KEDOBA-892348 format. One record per residue (C-alpha): residue in one letter; residue number from 1; x, y, z. Coordinates in nm, 4 decimals. Last residue first. Layout:
// KEDOBA-892348
@resn A, resi NUM, east X, north Y, up Z
...
END
This chain:
// KEDOBA-892348
@resn K, resi 394, east -0.5184, north 5.8343, up -6.0588
@resn N, resi 393, east -0.7730, north 5.5536, up -6.0695
@resn H, resi 392, east -0.6032, north 5.3428, up -5.8034
@resn A, resi 391, east -0.7685, north 5.0092, up -5.7337
@resn M, resi 390, east -0.8644, north 4.7590, up -5.4630
@resn P, resi 389, east -0.6284, north 4.9366, up -5.2249
@resn M, resi 388, east -0.3498, north 4.7537, up -5.0369
@resn L, resi 387, east -0.3557, north 4.8684, up -4.6772
@resn V, resi 386, east -0.0412, north 4.9326, up -4.4721
@resn M, resi 385, east -0.0629, north 4.9735, up -4.0955
@resn R, resi 384, east 0.2564, north 5.0875, up -3.9271
@resn T, resi 383, east 0.3493, north 5.0213, up -3.5650
@resn A, resi 382, east 0.6410, north 5.2194, up -3.4193
@resn P, resi 381, east 0.4568, north 5.5422, up -3.4833
@resn N, resi 380, east 0.6192, north 5.8399, up -3.6569
@resn E, resi 379, east 0.3259, north 6.0806, up -3.6207
@resn K, resi 378, east 0.0143, north 5.9394, up -3.4663
@resn M, resi 377, east -0.2788, north 5.7196, up -3.5628
@resn E, resi 376, east -0.1228, north 5.5801, up -3.8771
@resn L, resi 375, east -0.2382, north 5.4440, up -4.2116
@resn K, resi 374, east -0.0127, north 5.3726, up -4.5091
@resn I, resi 373, east -0.1855, north 5.3214, up -4.8413
@resn S, resi 372, east -0.0180, north 5.1013, up -5.1015
@resn S, resi 371, east 0.1431, north 5.1958, up -5.4290
@resn S, resi 370, east -0.0019, north 5.1767, up -5.7774
@resn A, resi 369, east -0.0047, north 5.5536, up -5.8306
@resn D, resi 368, east 0.3663, north 5.5717, up -5.7453
@resn K, resi 367, east 0.4394, north 5.8730, up -5.5275
@resn G, resi 366, east 0.3284, north 5.6818, up -5.2208
@resn L, resi 365, east 0.0193, north 5.7738, up -5.0241
@resn K, resi 364, east 0.0282, north 5.8470, up -4.6526
@resn I, resi 363, east -0.2814, north 5.8652, up -4.4345
@resn F, resi 362, east -0.2753, north 6.0024, up -4.0795
@resn L, resi 361, east -0.5944, north 5.9525, up -3.8809
@resn N, resi 360, east -0.6584, north 6.2020, up -3.6058
@resn N, resi 359, east -0.8150, north 6.1852, up -3.2618
@resn G, resi 358, east -0.5644, north 5.9721, up -3.0731
@resn R, resi 357, east -0.5575, north 5.6218, up -2.9282
@resn T, resi 356, east -0.7694, north 5.3154, up -3.0035
@resn F, resi 355, east -0.6731, north 5.2376, up -3.3612
@resn E, resi 354, east -0.7387, north 4.8650, up -3.4044
@resn K, resi 353, east -1.1047, north 4.9340, up -3.4762
@resn L, resi 352, east -0.9822, north 5.1459, up -3.7676
@resn L, resi 351, east -0.8717, north 4.8302, up -3.9481
@resn D, resi 350, east -1.2099, north 4.6644, up -3.9200
@resn S, resi 349, east -1.3673, north 4.9759, up -4.0725
@resn F, resi 348, east -1.1231, north 4.9782, up -4.3651
@resn R, resi 347, east -1.1802, north 4.6064, up -4.4229
@resn K, resi 346, east -1.5566, north 4.6576, up -4.4231
@resn P, resi 345, east -1.5291, north 4.9689, up -4.6427
@resn N, resi 344, east -1.3352, north 4.7841, up -4.9177
@resn V, resi 343, east -1.1085, north 5.0335, up -5.0889
@resn L, resi 342, east -1.1060, north 5.2297, up -5.4144
@resn I, resi 341, east -0.8632, north 5.5192, up -5.4400
@resn E, resi 340, east -0.8903, north 5.8421, up -5.6361
@resn F, resi 339, east -0.5865, north 6.0671, up -5.6194
@resn E, resi 338, east -0.4542, north 6.4119, up -5.6989
@resn R, resi 337, east -0.0946, north 6.4658, up -5.5884
@resn D, resi 336, east 0.0397, north 6.7994, up -5.4716
@resn G, resi 335, east 0.1788, north 6.7104, up -5.1293
@resn L, resi 334, east 0.0999, north 6.7885, up -4.7670
@resn I, resi 333, east -0.2720, north 6.7828, up -4.7016
@resn Q, resi 332, east -0.4428, north 6.8896, up -4.3814
@resn A, resi 331, east -0.7969, north 6.7744, up -4.4302
@resn Y, resi 330, east -1.1456, north 6.9215, up -4.4473
@resn Y, resi 329, east -1.3899, north 6.6392, up -4.4927
@resn S, resi 328, east -1.6195, north 6.5719, up -4.7848
@resn D, resi 327, east -1.9203, north 6.3425, up -4.7599
@resn E, resi 326, east -2.0967, north 6.0775, up -4.9624
@resn T, resi 325, east -2.3703, north 5.8212, up -4.9266
@resn R, resi 324, east -2.5536, north 5.6300, up -5.1953
@resn G, resi 323, east -2.8631, north 5.4238, up -5.2602
@resn R, resi 322, east -2.9788, north 5.0963, up -5.1081
@resn E, resi 321, east -3.0354, north 4.8595, up -5.4029
@resn Q, resi 320, east -2.7943, north 4.9968, up -5.6615
@resn T, resi 319, east -2.5165, north 5.0452, up -5.4100
@resn E, resi 318, east -2.3063, north 5.3555, up -5.3552
@resn A, resi 317, east -2.0090, north 5.4765, up -5.1518
@resn F, resi 316, east -1.8232, north 5.8103, up -5.1564
@resn F, resi 315, east -1.5604, north 5.9812, up -4.9369
@resn R, resi 314, east -1.4188, north 6.3135, up -5.0567
@resn V, resi 313, east -1.1006, north 6.4671, up -4.9173
@resn F, resi 312, east -1.1011, north 6.8462, up -4.8923
@resn S, resi 311, east -0.8294, north 7.1068, up -4.9198
@resn N, resi 310, east -0.9145, north 7.2359, up -5.2673
@resn D, resi 309, east -0.7759, north 7.2790, up -5.6215
@resn T, resi 308, east -0.5497, north 6.9719, up -5.5915
@resn K, resi 307, east -0.8332, north 6.7213, up -5.6211
@resn H, resi 306, east -0.8898, north 6.4474, up -5.3643
@resn S, resi 305, east -1.0543, north 6.1055, up -5.3633
@resn I, resi 304, east -1.1534, north 5.8172, up -5.1360
@resn T, resi 303, east -1.3977, north 5.5784, up -5.3031
@resn M, resi 302, east -1.5917, north 5.2993, up -5.1373
@resn I, resi 301, east -1.6444, north 4.9447, up -5.2582
@resn D, resi 300, east -1.8401, north 4.6454, up -5.1271
@resn A, resi 299, east -2.1335, north 4.8579, up -5.0127
@resn E, resi 298, east -2.3784, north 4.7005, up -4.7700
@resn L, resi 297, east -2.5601, north 5.0362, up -4.7574
@resn L, resi 296, east -2.5449, north 5.0171, up -4.3779
@resn L, resi 295, east -2.1699, north 4.9548, up -4.4192
@resn A, resi 294, east -2.1284, north 5.2808, up -4.6073
@resn R, resi 293, east -2.3160, north 5.4682, up -4.3346
@resn K, resi 292, east -2.0938, north 5.3195, up -4.0626
@resn L, resi 291, east -1.7879, north 5.4026, up -4.2731
@resn F, resi 290, east -1.8934, north 5.7679, up -4.2891
@resn T, resi 289, east -1.9124, north 5.7918, up -3.9111
@resn R, resi 288, east -1.5720, north 5.6225, up -3.8745
@resn V, resi 287, east -1.4154, north 5.8813, up -4.1044
@resn E, resi 286, east -1.5716, north 6.1595, up -3.8970
@resn D, resi 285, east -1.4326, north 6.0055, up -3.5775
@resn I, resi 284, east -1.0838, north 5.9796, up -3.7327
@resn P, resi 283, east -1.0429, north 6.3512, up -3.7989
@resn L, resi 282, east -0.8231, north 6.3564, up -4.1125
@resn T, resi 281, east -0.4536, north 6.4259, up -4.1778
@resn I, resi 280, east -0.3226, north 6.3564, up -4.5296
@resn H, resi 279, east 0.0432, north 6.3159, up -4.6291
@resn T, resi 278, east 0.1374, north 6.2638, up -4.9953
@resn A, resi 277, east 0.4593, north 6.0634, up -5.0205
@resn H, resi 276, east 0.8112, north 6.1136, up -5.1516
@resn G, resi 275, east 1.0385, north 5.8093, up -5.1251
@resn K, resi 274, east 0.9273, north 5.4613, up -5.0274
@resn I, resi 273, east 0.5929, north 5.3298, up -4.9127
@resn M, resi 272, east 0.6151, north 4.9695, up -4.7927
@resn V, resi 271, east 0.4442, north 4.7194, up -5.0216
@resn K, resi 270, east 0.7580, north 4.5394, up -5.1413
@resn E, resi 269, east 0.9035, north 4.5279, up -4.7887
@resn Y, resi 268, east 0.6371, north 4.2782, up -4.6813
@resn P, resi 267, east 0.7668, north 3.9948, up -4.8975
@resn P, resi 266, east 0.6040, north 3.7264, up -4.6768
@resn L, resi 265, east 0.8839, north 3.5546, up -4.4863
@resn Q, resi 264, east 1.0248, north 3.2295, up -4.6156
@resn K, resi 263, east 1.1953, north 2.9684, up -4.3995
@resn T, resi 262, east 1.0015, north 3.0404, up -4.0827
@resn A, resi 261, east 0.6690, north 2.9189, up -4.2199
@resn G, resi 260, east 0.8024, north 2.5711, up -4.2943
@resn P, resi 259, east 0.9483, north 2.5256, up -3.9448
@resn D, resi 258, east 0.6180, north 2.6300, up -3.7796
@resn T, resi 257, east 0.7077, north 2.7164, up -3.4229
@resn L, resi 256, east 0.5885, north 2.5318, up -3.1162
@resn F, resi 255, east 0.5390, north 2.7607, up -2.8207
@resn Y, resi 254, east 0.6712, north 2.7163, up -2.4687
@resn I, resi 253, east 0.5824, north 2.9324, up -2.1686
@resn M, resi 252, east 0.7930, north 2.9242, up -1.8534
@resn T, resi 251, east 0.6965, north 3.0848, up -1.5225
@resn E, resi 250, east 0.9649, north 3.0991, up -1.2559
@resn H, resi 249, east 0.9330, north 3.4571, up -1.1292
@resn P, resi 248, east 1.1927, north 3.5727, up -1.3817
@resn A, resi 247, east 0.9519, north 3.5095, up -1.6714
@resn F, resi 246, east 1.0822, north 3.2850, up -1.9480
@resn F, resi 245, east 0.9360, north 3.2838, up -2.2962
@resn L, resi 244, east 1.0509, north 2.9668, up -2.4650
@resn L, resi 243, east 1.0122, north 2.9088, up -2.8342
@resn M, resi 242, east 1.0151, north 2.5642, up -2.9803
@resn N, resi 241, east 1.1540, north 2.4053, up -3.2962
@resn G, resi 240, east 1.5246, north 2.4201, up -3.2071
@resn K, resi 239, east 1.5079, north 2.1135, up -2.9858
@resn N, resi 238, east 1.7750, north 2.2700, up -2.7610
@resn T, resi 237, east 1.5207, north 2.5245, up -2.6513
@resn F, resi 236, east 1.5180, north 2.8747, up -2.7961
@resn H, resi 235, east 1.5136, north 3.1612, up -2.5529
@resn F, resi 234, east 1.3221, north 3.4812, up -2.4762
@resn K, resi 233, east 1.3656, north 3.6659, up -2.1503
@resn I, resi 232, east 1.0876, north 3.8769, up -1.9998
@resn I, resi 231, east 1.1357, north 4.1935, up -1.7929
@resn K, resi 230, east 0.8632, north 4.3549, up -1.5816
@resn A, resi 229, east 0.7363, north 4.0418, up -1.4091
@resn Q, resi 228, east 0.3684, north 4.0417, up -1.3089
@resn I, resi 227, east 0.2459, north 3.7814, up -1.5567
@resn R, resi 226, east -0.1263, north 3.8106, up -1.6282
@resn G, resi 225, east -0.1223, north 4.0520, up -1.9237
@resn L, resi 224, east 0.1809, north 3.8817, up -2.0755
@resn A, resi 223, east -0.0101, north 3.5535, up -2.0487
@resn D, resi 222, east -0.3086, north 3.6877, up -2.2430
@resn I, resi 221, east -0.0838, north 3.8304, up -2.5133
@resn L, resi 220, east 0.0960, north 3.4940, up -2.5323
@resn K, resi 219, east -0.2311, north 3.3066, up -2.5608
@resn R, resi 218, east -0.3433, north 3.5379, up -2.8416
@resn V, resi 217, east -0.0059, north 3.4858, up -3.0120
@resn N, resi 216, east -0.0572, north 3.1106, up -2.9850
@resn N, resi 215, east -0.3879, north 3.1366, up -3.1670
@resn R, resi 214, east -0.2283, north 3.3632, up -3.4305
@resn H, resi 213, east 0.0322, north 3.0992, up -3.5138
@resn L, resi 212, east 0.3858, north 3.1970, up -3.4193
@resn S, resi 211, east 0.6713, north 3.2736, up -3.6564
@resn F, resi 210, east 1.0481, north 3.2578, up -3.6852
@resn T, resi 209, east 1.3308, north 3.4464, up -3.8514
@resn A, resi 208, east 1.7001, north 3.4847, up -3.7717
@resn A, resi 207, east 1.6584, north 3.2373, up -3.4868
@resn D, resi 206, east 1.8817, north 2.9416, up -3.5703
@resn E, resi 205, east 2.1699, north 3.1667, up -3.6776
@resn S, resi 204, east 2.1566, north 3.3394, up -3.3407
@resn K, resi 203, east 2.2838, north 3.6887, up -3.2710
@resn M, resi 202, east 2.1856, north 3.8398, up -2.9393
@resn L, resi 201, east 1.9371, north 4.1166, up -2.8655
@resn S, resi 200, east 1.8960, north 4.3231, up -2.5515
@resn I, resi 199, east 1.6370, north 4.5682, up -2.4216
@resn P, resi 198, east 1.4334, north 4.5137, up -2.7358
@resn F, resi 197, east 1.3904, north 4.7681, up -3.0176
@resn Y, resi 196, east 1.0683, north 4.6897, up -3.2029
@resn T, resi 195, east 0.9866, north 4.7847, up -3.5597
@resn N, resi 194, east 0.6175, north 4.7072, up -3.5802
@resn L, resi 193, east 0.4410, north 4.6029, up -3.8997
@resn S, resi 192, east 0.0714, north 4.5559, up -3.9762
@resn L, resi 191, east -0.0007, north 4.4597, up -4.3380
@resn L, resi 190, east -0.3471, north 4.4510, up -4.4918
@resn I, resi 189, east -0.4414, north 4.2969, up -4.8241
@resn G, resi 188, east -0.2451, north 3.9699, up -4.8337
@resn D, resi 187, east -0.3488, north 3.8708, up -4.4816
@resn T, resi 186, east -0.0414, north 4.0218, up -4.3182
@resn S, resi 185, east 0.1417, north 3.9943, up -3.9875
@resn F, resi 184, east 0.4392, north 4.1798, up -3.8458
@resn I, resi 183, east 0.7240, north 4.1964, up -3.5950
@resn N, resi 182, east 1.0489, north 4.3485, up -3.7225
@resn V, resi 181, east 1.3101, north 4.3073, up -3.4504
@resn R, resi 180, east 1.5790, north 4.5632, up -3.3786
@resn N, resi 179, east 1.9431, north 4.5863, up -3.2763
@resn D, resi 178, east 2.0342, north 4.7367, up -3.6156
@resn D, resi 177, east 2.3019, north 4.4763, up -3.6930
@resn I, resi 176, east 2.0926, north 4.2020, up -3.5276
@resn K, resi 175, east 1.7915, north 4.2470, up -3.7495
@resn I, resi 174, east 1.5651, north 3.9704, up -3.6178
@resn E, resi 173, east 1.2525, north 3.9021, up -3.8234
@resn F, resi 172, east 0.9513, north 3.7861, up -3.6237
@resn F, resi 171, east 0.6360, north 3.6803, up -3.8054
@resn V, resi 170, east 0.2798, north 3.6607, up -3.6732
@resn N, resi 169, east 0.1011, north 3.3710, up -3.8363
@resn Q, resi 168, east -0.2388, north 3.3183, up -3.9959
@resn L, resi 167, east -0.0981, north 3.4176, up -4.3347
@resn G, resi 166, east 0.0907, north 3.0916, up -4.3771
@resn P, resi 165, east -0.2316, north 2.8976, up -4.3273
@resn R, resi 164, east -0.4091, north 3.0322, up -4.6376
@resn I, resi 163, east -0.7256, north 2.8194, up -4.6367
@resn D, resi 162, east -0.8122, north 2.9467, up -4.2889
@resn D, resi 161, east -0.8580, north 3.2955, up -4.4296
@resn A, resi 160, east -0.6672, north 3.5813, up -4.2641
@resn Q, resi 159, east -0.8655, north 3.8362, up -4.0594
@resn K, resi 158, east -0.7036, north 3.7635, up -3.7209
@resn A, resi 157, east -0.3617, north 3.7571, up -3.8908
@resn P, resi 156, east -0.4276, north 4.1083, up -4.0209
@resn A, resi 155, east -0.5033, north 4.2472, up -3.6691
@resn L, resi 154, east -0.2177, north 4.0790, up -3.4776
@resn V, resi 153, east 0.0311, north 4.3646, up -3.5230
@resn E, resi 152, east -0.1266, north 4.5984, up -3.2675
@resn E, resi 151, east -0.1942, north 4.3445, up -2.9922
@resn L, resi 150, east 0.1556, north 4.2022, up -3.0390
@resn V, resi 149, east 0.3174, north 4.5438, up -2.9955
@resn Q, resi 148, east 0.1106, north 4.6244, up -2.6855
@resn K, resi 147, east 0.2053, north 4.2963, up -2.5159
@resn M, resi 146, east 0.5688, north 4.3474, up -2.6122
@resn E, resi 145, east 0.5779, north 4.6907, up -2.4505
@resn R, resi 144, east 0.4103, north 4.5671, up -2.1317
@resn R, resi 143, east 0.6562, north 4.2799, up -2.0881
@resn D, resi 142, east 0.9730, north 4.4787, up -2.1555
@resn F, resi 141, east 1.2131, north 4.2744, up -2.3638
@resn T, resi 140, east 1.5133, north 4.0434, up -2.3536
@resn M, resi 139, east 1.6066, north 3.8603, up -2.6736
@resn I, resi 138, east 1.8021, north 3.5566, up -2.7827
@resn P, resi 137, east 1.8542, north 3.4468, up -2.4224
@resn N, resi 136, east 2.1866, north 3.2682, up -2.3675
@resn G, resi 135, east 2.2540, north 2.9147, up -2.4858
@resn S, resi 134, east 2.0001, north 2.6529, up -2.5940
@resn I, resi 133, east 1.7638, north 2.5973, up -2.3038
@resn E, resi 132, east 1.6899, north 2.2455, up -2.1852
@resn S, resi 131, east 1.3269, north 2.2404, up -2.0767
@resn S, resi 130, east 1.2174, north 1.9753, up -2.3243
@resn P, resi 129, east 0.8452, north 1.9824, up -2.3725
@resn K, resi 128, east 0.6136, north 1.7891, up -2.1405
@resn R, resi 127, east 0.3860, north 1.5081, up -2.2532
@resn F, resi 126, east 0.1193, north 1.4027, up -2.0040
@resn G, resi 125, east 0.0463, north 1.0308, up -2.0483
@resn E, resi 124, east 0.2676, north 0.9368, up -1.7536
@resn A, resi 123, east 0.0478, north 1.1498, up -1.5257
@resn N, resi 122, east -0.2139, north 0.8757, up -1.5062
@resn L, resi 121, east -0.5502, north 1.0459, up -1.4856
@resn I, resi 120, east -0.7293, north 1.1924, up -1.1834
@resn K, resi 119, east -1.0658, north 1.2089, up -1.0132
@resn F, resi 118, east -1.0873, north 1.5206, up -0.8012
@resn T, resi 117, east -1.2326, north 1.5299, up -0.4489
@resn T, resi 116, east -1.3541, north 1.8550, up -0.2944
@resn T, resi 115, east -1.3732, north 1.9266, up 0.0804
@resn S, resi 114, east -1.5250, north 2.2306, up 0.2483
@resn K, resi 113, east -1.4911, north 2.3104, up 0.6187
@resn G, resi 112, east -1.2026, north 2.5505, up 0.5655
@resn F, resi 111, east -1.0208, north 2.4459, up 0.2529
@resn R, resi 110, east -0.9730, north 2.0780, up 0.1737
@resn A, resi 109, east -0.8570, north 1.9501, up -0.1641
@resn Q, resi 108, east -0.8605, north 1.5747, up -0.2323
@resn L, resi 107, east -0.6781, north 1.4032, up -0.5173
@resn K, resi 106, east -0.7979, north 1.0597, up -0.6165
@resn G, resi 105, east -0.6589, north 0.7509, up -0.7881
@resn K, resi 104, east -0.7583, north 0.5177, up -0.5058
@resn D, resi 103, east -0.4082, north 0.3715, up -0.4634
@resn P, resi 102, east -0.2284, north 0.6975, up -0.5490
@resn D, resi 101, east -0.4049, north 0.8941, up -0.2710
@resn F, resi 100, east -0.3063, north 1.2602, up -0.3012
@resn T, resi 99, east -0.4109, north 1.4837, up -0.0103
@resn F, resi 98, east -0.4234, north 1.8600, up -0.0559
@resn K, resi 97, east -0.4678, north 2.1263, up 0.2138
@resn V, resi 96, east -0.5607, north 2.4739, up 0.0899
@resn L, resi 95, east -0.4502, north 2.7609, up 0.3163
@resn G, resi 94, east -0.6481, north 3.0818, up 0.2921
@resn D, resi 93, east -0.9483, north 3.1342, up 0.0701
@resn F, resi 92, east -1.0396, north 2.8994, up -0.2125
@resn L, resi 91, east -1.3547, north 2.9738, up -0.4100
@resn R, resi 90, east -1.1696, north 3.0923, up -0.7198
@resn Q, resi 89, east -0.9684, north 2.7693, up -0.7039
@resn L, resi 88, east -1.2824, north 2.5757, up -0.7956
@resn K, resi 87, east -1.3046, north 2.7068, up -1.1488
@resn A, resi 86, east -0.9381, north 2.6394, up -1.2275
@resn L, resi 85, east -0.9522, north 2.2925, up -1.0698
@resn N, resi 84, east -1.2561, north 2.1956, up -1.2734
@resn K, resi 83, east -1.1071, north 2.3421, up -1.5912
@resn G, resi 82, east -0.7836, north 2.1515, up -1.5435
@resn P, resi 81, east -0.9050, north 1.7985, up -1.4711
@resn V, resi 80, east -0.6084, north 1.6715, up -1.2610
@resn A, resi 79, east -0.2972, north 1.4846, up -1.3823
@resn V, resi 78, east -0.0783, north 1.3634, up -1.0912
@resn A, resi 77, east 0.2963, north 1.3524, up -1.0297
@resn F, resi 76, east 0.4729, north 1.2786, up -0.7013
@resn D, resi 75, east 0.8012, north 1.3324, up -0.5182
@resn E, resi 74, east 0.7986, north 1.2800, up -0.1439
@resn A, resi 73, east 0.7153, north 1.4692, up 0.1764
@resn V, resi 72, east 0.6652, north 1.8048, up 0.0045
@resn E, resi 71, east 0.7003, north 2.0783, up 0.2643
@resn K, resi 70, east 0.6386, north 2.4477, up 0.3227
@resn V, resi 69, east 0.5484, north 2.5283, up -0.0357
@resn S, resi 68, east 0.7171, north 2.7138, up -0.3220
@resn I, resi 67, east 0.4952, north 2.7355, up -0.6297
@resn F, resi 66, east 0.6194, north 2.6838, up -0.9855
@resn T, resi 65, east 0.4830, north 2.7628, up -1.3305
@resn R, resi 64, east 0.4735, north 2.5774, up -1.6590
@resn C, resi 63, east 0.2810, north 2.6813, up -1.9698
@resn T, resi 62, east 0.2724, north 2.4742, up -2.2883
@resn S, resi 61, east 0.1841, north 2.5501, up -2.6484
@resn E, resi 60, east 0.1086, north 2.3484, up -2.9611
@resn L, resi 59, east 0.0478, north 2.0269, up -2.7667
@resn D, resi 58, east -0.2502, north 2.1752, up -2.5759
@resn S, resi 57, east -0.0479, north 2.2018, up -2.2551
@resn A, resi 56, east -0.0869, north 2.2844, up -1.8869
@resn T, resi 55, east 0.1839, north 2.2506, up -1.6209
@resn I, resi 54, east 0.1878, north 2.3134, up -1.2447
@resn E, resi 53, east 0.5115, north 2.2533, up -1.0507
@resn I, resi 52, east 0.4902, north 2.2253, up -0.6723
@resn T, resi 51, east 0.8108, north 2.3062, up -0.4871
@resn N, resi 50, east 0.9759, north 2.1777, up -0.1714
@resn N, resi 49, east 1.3341, north 2.1892, up -0.3089
@resn S, resi 48, east 1.4340, north 1.8205, up -0.2973
@resn C, resi 47, east 1.0775, north 1.7115, up -0.2130
@resn F, resi 46, east 0.9520, north 1.7803, up -0.5631
@resn G, resi 45, east 0.5778, north 1.7767, up -0.6272
@resn E, resi 44, east 0.4210, north 1.7616, up -0.9709
@resn L, resi 43, east 0.0722, north 1.8731, up -1.0687
@resn L, resi 42, east -0.0094, north 1.8276, up -1.4374
@resn V, resi 41, east -0.3121, north 2.0119, up -1.5636
@resn T, resi 40, east -0.5807, north 1.8155, up -1.7398
@resn D, resi 39, east -0.8069, north 1.8349, up -2.0442
@resn L, resi 38, east -0.5138, north 1.7511, up -2.2724
@resn I, resi 37, east -0.4801, north 1.4128, up -2.0966
@resn S, resi 36, east -0.8215, north 1.3220, up -2.2293
@resn L, resi 35, east -1.1503, north 1.3010, up -2.0405
@resn S, resi 34, east -1.4221, north 1.1081, up -2.2242
@resn D, resi 33, east -1.5450, north 0.9192, up -1.9164
@resn F, resi 32, east -1.4773, north 1.2273, up -1.7016
@resn S, resi 31, east -1.7192, north 1.4256, up -1.9122
@resn S, resi 30, east -1.5876, north 1.6634, up -2.1748
@resn K, resi 29, east -1.6366, north 2.0183, up -2.2954
@resn R, resi 28, east -1.3538, north 2.1457, up -2.5154
@resn S, resi 27, east -1.1280, north 2.4207, up -2.3804
@resn Q, resi 26, east -0.7896, north 2.2465, up -2.3756
@resn I, resi 25, east -0.5883, north 2.4060, up -2.0959
@resn F, resi 24, east -0.3345, north 2.6629, up -2.2145
@resn P, resi 23, east -0.5441, north 2.9671, up -2.1185
@resn E, resi 22, east -0.5641, north 2.8244, up -1.7596
@resn V, resi 21, east -0.1851, north 2.8089, up -1.7038
@resn L, resi 20, east -0.1347, north 3.1660, up -1.5821
@resn S, resi 19, east -0.4598, north 3.1951, up -1.3843
@resn L, resi 18, east -0.3746, north 2.8591, up -1.2259
@resn A, resi 17, east -0.0454, north 2.9899, up -1.0862
@resn V, resi 16, east -0.1908, north 3.3159, up -0.9536
@resn Q, resi 15, east -0.4852, north 3.1371, up -0.7916
@resn L, resi 14, east -0.2592, north 2.8749, up -0.6330
@resn D, resi 13, east -0.0298, north 3.1366, up -0.4808
@resn E, resi 12, east -0.3298, north 3.3276, up -0.3415
@resn S, resi 11, east -0.4884, north 3.0065, up -0.2053
@resn H, resi 10, east -0.1807, north 2.9101, up -0.0025
@resn I, resi 9, east -0.0650, north 2.5611, up -0.0940
@resn E, resi 8, east -0.0391, north 2.2639, up 0.1445
@resn F, resi 7, east 0.0952, north 1.9127, up 0.0843
@resn K, resi 6, east -0.0034, north 1.5568, up 0.1682
@resn I, resi 5, east 0.0975, north 1.2326, up 0.0005
@resn K, resi 4, east -0.0930, north 0.9194, up 0.1019
@resn N, resi 3, east 0.1297, north 0.6209, up 0.1594
@resn T, resi 2, east 0.1311, north 0.3430, up -0.0976
@resn M, resi 1, east 0.0000, north 0.0000, up 0.0000
END
């Protein structure tokens, strides 16, 4: 007969740990009879340093975090239904006393006068990624800055069609000579690019370019919002096909990369505006008002135009069934180019939803009539939005 293993975790420590791993628990609904190892979190106890390690994984991404406890009598590993534990931990208050009974296959949690028993799975089926780190950190960055950057560049990847898997990724291009990282995504029509300058950057031939699927980027954004550390270190593991984001307070997050997607980056530089450009400044609220009217018409095309004999930019949309809407807005215009551009109002409206700061919209048009449209919310931003128009008539 195996002895029961007892350990205690303070509710605050448990809540913090489970809030970090919860986004990595498989979200499908399942009964215990259909429970898979991906529905669980792995609890491991180590008597050598009196720590409890909590791990959640959906195979594409894994989160591991550690809790220091008063005592772990002997090493153990148990897989517990993750969603059940995550929901229940919100009710914990104070010291939570756990008892693991290997013979009966149960884990019991007692807090106050309440007792909850969890059925468990064999922990041997839980696959953990290699934790061996390859060399020094590739990049060190500010947590809040990276969270904001990823939120801004994710927009095109969110819109990308499922049938074009390469465009569902966020790409990272390390420019070691300039100590910067180009972080961007594109769906073939819209490009969002941020030139980010990390705290430190090291050369690595294995990590010149890499990418993360949009679902993993969402998880990373969520984790960066929950982690309290200011500085995050980024490593590659010795497997070479995983990313490791390491928080100084002992939280590790692994992401599988797509080896095929990292070989060839989308040719984003071809659509960037070069040389002389026409600069237009418009009140963004008025543009949003027009877009609402265009969307009510269910218009697929809207026209943005300007003639050099005035300081107005004209917006126009029309459908045969629902009529037309048009308006002209006073704009600050730098440049002498006339233009008439056709864009999709739905895509334009979706794009403006990503702009949450400032009152003005800055539009830049390249000298070449076939060039893209660059949209900004402030002068010289780190994140640039580039929209490919449906047509240029001038």
